[in-house]
C-alpha positions, 0 to 999 in steps of 0.5 A, spaced: 493 479 477 488 477 482 483 482 487 479 482 493 473 486 493 469 487 499 466 492 504 472 496 504 473 496 496 478 493 492 485 490 496 491 488 493 495 483 497 502 486 496 509 483 499 514 488 501 520 488 506 515 487 512 511 481 509 505 481 506 499 485 507 493 487 504 492 494 501 486 498 499 486 501 492 485 509 494 485 514 489 483 520 494 490 518 497 495 523 495 501 517 497 501 510 499 500 509 507 502 502 511 499 501 518 504 504 524 505 499 528 507 494 522 514 498 521 519 498 527 521 506 527 529 504 526 527 503 519 522 508 518 525 516 516 522 522 519 519 526 514 516 531 518 518 531 526 512 537 527 507 533 525 511 526 527 511 524 519 514 518 518 516 514 511 518 507 510 521 505 504 520 498 502 526 496 497 521 491 493 514 492 491 511 485 490 503 483 487 502 476 485 509 475 483 512 482 479 516 486 483 514 494 482 520 496 485 522 500 491 516 504 494 515 510 499 509 508 505 507 514 510 506 511 516 499 512 518 496 510 525 490 506 525 485 503 530 486 495 530 478 495 529 479 496 521 481 490 521 481 488 514 487 492 511 493 494 512 495 500 508 493 504 502 496 504 495 495 511 493 495 516 487 503 516 487 502 508 485 497 510 479 502 516 476 507 510 474 502 505 473 496 504 470 490 499 472 485 496 469 480 493 473 476 487 471 471 487 476 466 481 474 472 476 475 476 480 480 482 481 477 487 487 475 491 489 470 497 493 472 503 496 467 509 495 470 
């Protein structure tokens, strides 16, 4: 699958129920995140009201034509100054899918 490698790191173009957006591969993030302003709160669920934490569950998560199924994204307030990605794919994604990166050809191989 093709990836983009730029100043932010490794970017995947992923399609969810919210449309197609750019996700940064982030092994330091425990969970996958999405830019808060992309999600209507009526489509999200409260995870922890005390800290105003919300999750959005996409019924499909499609990358390069392959559907990885339902995926949970934590809503993250992000500055509009950060315009080169819209979310993060965190360790919750890596735990279920092995990824091999071919930097020379800017490709990613992901187990189903």
